[in-house]
C-alpha positions in Angstrom: -1.6 -24.9 5.0 1.5 -24.8 2.7 -0.6 -23.2 -0.1 -1.9 -20.5 2.3 1.6 -19.7 3.4 2.8 -19.6 -0.2 0.0 -17.2 -1.2 0.5 -15.1 1.9 4.3 -14.8 1.6 4.4 -14.2 -2.2 1.6 -11.7 -2.3 3.0 -10.0 0.7 6.4 -9.7 -0.9 4.8 -8.2 -4.0 2.7 -5.8 -1.9 5.5 -4.6 0.3 8.1 -4.4 -2.5 5.8 -2.5 -4.9 4.9 0.0 -2.2 8.5 0.6 -1.3 9.4 1.0 -5.0 6.7 3.6 -5.4 7.5 5.5 -2.2 11.3 5.5 -2.6 11.8 5.6 -6.4 8.8 6.1 -8.6 7.0 8.9 -7.0 10.0 11.1 -6.2 11.4 10.6 -9.8 8.0 11.3 -11.4 7.7 14.5 -9.3 11.1 15.7 -10.3 10.4 15.0 -14.0 7.4 17.3 -14.0 4.3 16.8 -16.1 5.8 14.1 -18.2 6.8 12.2 -15.1 3.4 12.5 -13.6 1.9 11.1 -16.8 4.3 8.2 -16.6 3.5 7.5 -13.0 -0.2 7.7 -13.8 0.3 5.1 -16.5 2.2 2.8 -14.1 -0.5 3.2 -11.4 -3.3 2.4 -13.9 -1.7 -1.0 -14.3 -0.2 -1.5 -10.9 -3.1 -0.3 -8.8 -5.5 -3.2 -9.6 -2.7 -5.7 -9.2 -1.8 -4.2 -5.8 -5.4 -4.4 -4.8 -5.6 -8.1 -5.6 -2.3 -8.9 -3.9 -3.4 -6.9 -0.9 -6.6 -8.9 -0.7 -4.8 -12.2 -1.2 -2.3 -11.2 1.6 -5.0 -10.2 4.1 -7.3 -13.2 3.3 -4.6 -15.8 3.5 -3.1 -14.2 6.6 -6.4 -14.2 8.4 -6.9 -17.9 7.4 -3.4 -18.8 8.6 -3.9 -16.9 11.9 -7.2 -18.7 12.5 -5.6 -22.1 11.8 -2.4 -21.6 13.7 -4.2 -20.1 16.7 -6.6 -23.0 16.9 -9.6 -20.8 16.1 -8.3 -17.7 17.9 -7.6 -19.4 21.2 -6.7 -16.8 23.8 -3.7 -18.7 25.0 -2.1 -18.7 21.6 -3.2 -15.2 20.6 -1.5 -13.8 23.8 1.7 -15.8 23.3 4.8 -14.2 21.9 4.2 -15.4 18.3 0.5 -14.6 18.6 1.1 -11.0 19.7 3.8 -10.5 17.0 1.5 -11.8 14.2 -1.3 -9.6 15.7 1.0 -6.5 15.5 1.8 -7.4 11.9 -1.9 -7.8 11.1 -2.8 -4.5 12.6 0.0 -2.7 10.8 -1.1 -4.2 7.5 -4.7 -3.2 8.1 -3.7 0.3 9.0 -1.7 0.4 5.8 -4.8 -0.5 3.9 -6.9 2.1 5.6 -4.4 4.8 5.0 -3.8 3.7 1.4 -7.4 3.9 0.6 -8.4 7.0 2.6 -5.4 9.1 1.9 -3.8 8.0 -1.3 -6.9 6.5 -3.0 -9.1 9.5 -2.6 -6.3 12.0 -3.4 -5.4 10.0 -6.5 -9.0 10.0 -7.7 -9.2 13.8 -7.3 -5.9 14.4 -9.1 -6.8 12.0 -11.9 -10.0 13.9 -12.5 -8.2 17.2 -12.6 -5.5 15.9 -14.9 -8.2 14.4 -17.2 -10.0 17.7 -17.4 -6.8 19.6 -18.1 -5.8 17.2 -20.9 -9.3 17.4 -22.4 -9.2 21.1 -22.6 -5.5 21.2 -23.5 -5.0 24.1 -21.2 -2.2 24.6 -18.8 -3.2 24.4 -15.2 -4.1 27.7 -13.5 -2.1 28.7 -10.4 -4.8 27.3 -8.2 -4.9 24.0 -10.1 -1.1 23.7 -10.1 -1.2 24.3 -6.4 -3.8 21.5 -6.0 -1.7 19.2 -8.1 1.4 19.9 -5.9 -0.5 19.5 -2.7 -2.0 16.2 -3.9 1.4 14.9 -5.0 2.8 15.8 -1.6 0.0 14.1 0.2 0.3 10.9 -1.9 4.1 10.8 -1.4 3.7 11.2 2.4 0.9 8.6 2.4 3.1 6.2 0.4 5.9 6.6 3.0 3.5 5.9 5.8 2.0 2.9 4.1 5.5 1.5 3.2 6.6 2.0 6.8 3.5 0.1 8.2 4.1 -2.7 5.7 7.7 -3.0 6.7 6.5 -3.3 10.3 4.1 -5.9 9.3 6.7 -7.9 7.3 9.2 -7.6 10.2 6.6 -8.9 12.7 5.6 -11.8 10.4 9.3 -12.7 9.7 10.3 -12.8 13.4 7.0 -14.0 15.1 7.8 -17.7 15.2 11.0 -17.0 17.1 9.4 -15.1 20.0 
């Protein structure tokens, strides 16, 4: 049980902290820096993305296992208790963060990476339409990052306070 908690808490800290760092600092700074900033953010995300994926999976899997153990196999009495509801809210917020992260940011990032790769291969400057696509994609990713960060903060707050309810 201690190992599950340790894995859950440490991976959750990394996941929430990295997401907040990206939403609040990295993405806005990269956007203001222009093409060079976007390249830098792309390099960071190439390394950070897989690590975030692993920590997300570790957080969710260990959280599910902890919830199952603490609730006595999802006993209704415990699940509907104050702590059970709070942990449930945290779990739902984390799962929503995953869905939004993959559907909004993941897909958009893949499209933008393909466009950037094509532009770098040809050495051409982006056309007006391509520049507009890059700008729209960056806006979408930034908004998605804020939503994901907010959901993860809700999840962390619910997890941190659940045992006291």
